[in-house]
N, C-alpha and C positions, 0 to 999 in steps of 0.2 A: 502492503499499499504504499501509497507516495508520503512523503515522509509531510505534506502542508499539514495534514489530515490530523498530526500528532501535535499542529506547534502550539495548544494550547492545552491548558493542564484541565480544562472538560474537556477535551475530546479523549484525550488517554483515560480519564479518566471513567468515561464510558466506554472505550473500547477494553480496559481490563477489567473492568467486571460484567460486561458482557461476555467475554471472553471466558472470564472464569465460573460464571454459571453453565453457560453451554458445556465447557468440557464436562463440571464437574457432573451435570444430568445426563450427560453421554456415557462417561466412566460410571455412573451409578448404575445405567441403562444396560447397557454393554455387560456387567456384573450380575446384575438381576439376571438378565438373560440365561448366561452360562449358566448360572446355579441353577435356576429351571430349570432348562435343557438335560445338566446331570440328572438332577432329580427323577425327571420322567423317565430318562433310560433306566436310572434304576429300578425305577416301580415298572418297569417293561419288561427288564431284564428280571424280574422276580414272579411276575404272571409269568414269563418262558418258564422259569425252573418247574414253577408248580405245574404245567402244562409236561414237560419233561418229566417232572415225579411219578403226572399222572400217566404217561406212556408208557414207563419202567417197571409202575406197577400192571397194567396189563401186560405186558411180555411177561415178567414175573409168574404170575396165575397159571399159564399154559393155558387158559383158555381157548376153546375155537374159533372162537371171534375175534378172537386176537387184530388181524388184517382189518375186521372192518373198523372196529372202536376206534384204531390208529386213521382209516381214511377218516371218519368221520371229524375227529379230533382235530387234523390238521384243516378238512373243509371249513368246519362252523371258527375255527379263531382264523383261520386265512394264514398259515403256516406252513411251513416247508417241514416234515417231517425224513430223517436218514437215516436206517440202520443198518450200520458196519457190522459185517459179520467177521470173525477170525480169518476170512480165506481175501475178505478187503473184498469181499462183495457187497452191492450198496443197495440197500432196497428202497423210495423213496416214494410217501404219500404228500400228494396237495392236490389242491384244486383249481385255482387259478392258472391261467396258462404263464404269467409271467413268470412262476418259479421254476418251465420248465429246462429254462437257460442256466440254472443252478444244478439242478438234479440232473442234467446230461454231462455234467464236470465229470474229469475222470480226478482221480485221487493224488493229480500230481499238479493238478491247482489250486489244489486247496492248502492250509497247513496241518492236513491229518497228521502227520509224520511227527508233528510238536506237539499233540493235544493226545497219540497214541497213549502216551506213558501215564502223562498227564490227570486223566481222566479218573472222576471218584465218584461214590454214588450220590452226594452233597448236590456236585451241578455245579460249572465253572460259568462262568459270560465273557464271548470274546468278541469284538467286532472286526479280525481279519483273520477270520475259519477261512473268506471265499478270496480270491486274489483277483483284480479288479472287478469289484462288481458292480454290477448295472445301475443299479440302486442300493443305497445304503439298507445294511440288513445287521442283525445283532443274531448273533448264536451262543444256545447256549447246549454244552456237551457233556456228558455224564458217559457213567456205566452202563452196560444193556441190564445186565447182572450185579455182582459185587467187585470184579476185575477187570480190567483192558481187556484183557485175554479174555473174558466170557464176548466182549464186542462192543461197540462205540454207540449209544444214540443222540441222533443231534435233532436239535427243536430250533427251528430257522424265523426270525421274525421281522415283518417289513418293518424300520423306520421312519419312511416318510412321512406318514402323519407328524411322527414329531421334532420331524426337521422344517414342514408347516408350520407347523405352533413356534416354532423358532422362530421364522420370518414375520412371522405375524408380531409376535412380540416388538423385534427390531424395528418392524412398519412404527408399533406405537413408540414403540423409545424414541424413534428421528419425529413423530410428530409431538410427543409431548416436550423435547427440544425446543422444536421451531416455535411452539406455544411461551415455553417457559422462557428459551431468549427473547421472543417478542415483550414478556412479558419483565423481562430484568430491564430488558433496553428502557422500558417507561419507567421502572422504580430507582435505574439508573439515573437518567436525563433528571429524576427528579431528587436525586439526593444530591448527584453533584451539581444539580443548579443550588440548588439548598445549601454548600460546602463553597463555590465556587461564586457564587453572587455577592458576597460579601466583599468579598477580596477586589471585586471589580468595583463595587461602588468604594470604597477604600483609594482602591488605585485613581479611579477620578478625581477623588475627595484630594486625595496628592499631589495631583495636578496642578489642582484648583491654588491649592498654598504655592507652591511654585512658582506661580504665578503673581500672589501675592493677593488673591482673596483667602479669607483666614473664615468667612461667613458659610460654606459649605460644612454642615453634617453627617454624619453617618449614622444613618438607622442603627439601633442598637437594640435585640431581641435577644432573651435567651442569658442566659450565664457560659454558656460555653468559651474556645478563645477564640473564638474571631470576635466576637461581642466584645469578650476583654480587650483584643485588642482593638476595634472600634472605638470603643470607649477609651480607650487613653489614648489616639488619636484625635478626637471630639476635645479632649483635654487637654493634649497640646497646641490645635488649634485655636484654644480660645487664650491658652496663654499665649500667644504667637501675637494672637490677633490685640492684646494689653499689651502687650511691648512691643506694637508698632504704635499702635494706638500714642502709646508711650515717648514716642522716638521721634515720631511725627510732631507732638507736643514741643518736646525736647529741643528740635530741632529750631522748632517756630520760636521757642524762647530763647534757647540761646541765640540766635537770629538777631530776635530784638532787642536780647542785651547789645549783643558784640555793636547792632548799627545803630540804638538812639546814643550811648557816649560817642561812637566816632562821628555821629554827625553832629553830634553838640560838640566837640573835640574839634571837626573843623571848622565849623561855624565863627565859633570864639577868634579860632588862630588867622580863618580870613579877616573876621573884622580886627582884628591887630592889626593885621596885616595893611587893608587899606585904609587907616584911620581911624576907622566910625569908632573903636575902641581908644580913647585918649591914654598914652604914654602912661600918667599918674595911676591906671586904673591895672594895668596890666597884672602887678603882684596877685592880686584877686581871681583874677581869670587866671592866668598861671596856675592857682590853689585848685582853683575847679577843672582845669583842664588836668593836673595829677593825682586831681581824687579818684576820677575816673578811670582814668588807668591803674590807679589798683586795682579796682573792682575791675578790671577786667583781664588785670594780672593774677588773682584770686578767680576769676572764673575758671582763665587757663593751665591754672593747676592742679583746681576740684576735679576738671576732666583729666588730668595726667596722673596726678592720684589713684584716681577713682581704676583709669587701664591698667597702670600697674598692679593695684592690689584683686584684681580681676582676674590679668594673667600670670597671676600666683610669681613675679620679679621679685616684687618686695621683702627681703628676708628679716623675720623676728630676733631682734637679741635677746631673749629670756633671760632674767637675772634678777633676783631680790632686792627688792626696793622698797621706801614705805609710801603707799598710797597717801596715806593725809601731806604728809610733807610735798608732795607731788601737786594734790587739790589746791596747798597753801600758796606754789609758786605758782599756779597758774589762774589763781586768783587776783595775784599781786599785778599781770599785766591786764586783766579787766577791768584795774580800781578805775583810770581816768573814765570807762565809760560809766560804770556805776553811778562815780561821783556828776556827772553829765547828765544822767537817769534818772538823778534821786534815789536810787536804790537802797533797799539796804539787807543787808549783805547777814544770811546766818547757816552759820556753819556747826554741826552736829557729829562730831566722834565719838562712835562706844568706848575706841580705846584710844589715848594719846599715839600710842601708833601701830601701824599696822600694816604688815608686811605680805608683798604677793610677789608671787613668780610670773611675772610680762616683761612684757617689750614698755619701758618706760615711755621711749618715745613717741612710741603707735597710741599708748595707751592718753598721753598727753595731748594728742591730735584729736582721741575721743572725747575730751574733758573739754578741750576748746570751742570743740561745735557743738556742743552740747550748751556748755555756757553762753555760748555765744550767740544760740537759738533761743532761750530763755531771755539773754537780755534785750535780745531785736525783737520780741513779740511782747514785750512786756512794757503796761503803760510806762512814765513816769510816777516816781513816787511808793510803785509797789517792792514786793520783797523776793530776792531768791535765795533758793534753801539746798543749802549740799550735807548730804549726811553719808559717813558709814562705819559699818558694822559687819561679823563675821558671825558665819555658825558653823560648826563642824569645817569642814576642807575649802569653805566659799567663802570670799568677800562680797559682801553686796555696795554697791556705789549708786545713789537718788541723785538727779539733777533736778531739782519740782522749782518752779515760778509761779507767780498768780497773774499772770498774762491771756491772753485773749483765747487761749485752748485751742482744739485741736477741733471740729466736725465733726463727731460722729461716723457718716460717711468716709470721711478721711484719714482714719485714726490704721484702717488694716492695712490703708498704701503707705503711710508716711514713711518707711523703707523702702520705698519700691524703683529703682534706677530711674531718675529723668523723671521722678513727679513730683508735682509743687505743691503744698497746701495755698501756695499763696492766692490761685485759681478761684479757691473757696469763698475769698474774702479780701477786705478790701488792703492790696500792698502798703504795706509799710516806705519808708526811702530806703533802707536797710533790705528790702527783698533779696533772697538766697536765688541759688543758679539751682535748686533743688537736688544735688548731689550731698551736702552735708552729713545728712542722714544716711546714705547708703552710704558713704566710706566707714562710717560709726561702725553699721553693723556687720560692715563686709571684715573691721581690723577687729571686732569681737566674736565672730565665727572666725574666725582664723589662729585667735585663742583657742577655740574649742572651749566657750563658753556662751551667754544668750545675752539678751537684751529685751526689756519690755516697755511698754508705754502703758500709760493709762492719761487719758484727756476727756474733759468736758468744754461746751462751749459757753467763752465764760469764766470757769473756772483753772485754768492752770491749765497745768500739762507736768505731767511727774514722768522719768526719763530713771530707768533703774539695769543695771548691768552688773554682770558677776566678773568674777576673777578669783583663780586661785589662790590658797592661801599659802605664803611660804611654810614647808616646817623647818623645823631645826635641823634636820639631818640636812635639808636640802644647802643652809648657809653653813655647816661644814665642813661637807665633804667637797664641792667643787666649789665652793665660794658665789651659787646660787648662779650661773651661767649658764646659756646652752641655745646655741642659732636654731633656727627652723626655718625654711624655704618653703 
């Protein structure tokens, strides 16, 4: 068969299932036919042996009508009965003319020499007594009396009716196989369609995904492997669509973030160049240009930091340090902004010294991002709360503000890449790029720890992350240093 018929899994499954069923039915039919045929031959041989014992008993009785009895026995049962004497003289009894050819054969045309010594009173069956028979026969041979020297008695029956029954069985086997093959084809088509169709739909969906269309969904029915795979693809498509929407939003935001300051800077510089802004005001506008430049540098640095963290190129330098001391030093860098916003700072440490095992530089960036967000989204006059406490082998660090809070619908997405909560409320002048919290989460995950957020609109926001508590053994054995890439 041409290979084009087997280019699809569907056609191969159809062919394999139908072929398997057809071969199985044929084999079973042939085996049954052989068994039945052998059984019928055995039954017919038993029947011939009874006739042989009947004829042997009539001969042994020595009655005067023995010849008549044998002749009637052969005629009534369509048999050929031969009595071979001690001098190899043959007497045949039959009724149908078709037995004349067998009765006229010489002993040299039979297997007489092979059975003369093997004959016994019980009777033995053979199908090869006559050489080159014109139609199939079954022969039972036995001794006339008790010993082969007393003569041999042969009872021959026609096997043609049994053969015709075998032909009928083979014909029925072929017919049943044909109908079974048709039924198997229908069932195979249905089962193959049920198995292959989900993968056809998955292939169509994946092609849509490759073109950027993530709205296509795969119908999922049942709990089999195909259904689970389809469900996984649907979940992947949902995530890809969310990522694509976020990416587009991020590109638009970054474009705006970069275009707005560049446009502003270009306008100021051109105004200074053409004299619209007098020289005595240059310092003021140069400061504005520098502020916009710093904001763009911060945005680009955030992008680079996130890219490095997600690519795994940043190597973490683990060491033992006091997290309380790191918090104090970090807060000092925000002292000017806290005073500018008239914010009160509340620090609560459960222990005066709390040592952790982490990368101080990376954890410092986490603290800076969280404190920066807390200040950025808190109105003037509010308070900022930072605390630490330890429980068994874990240290918990909390940064909480009393600012505007995060809407509930945005809370699950605050750590998503490129996600900006600012779109849900009125932006502040210091609106960020939406990358700070993504960086925070990636750093904490690289440490094998976790971070959670609790927030409500108008009630502030609380971030809590965990760190590994440093044991005394680490401080003594290796100085508390380890590099992890």
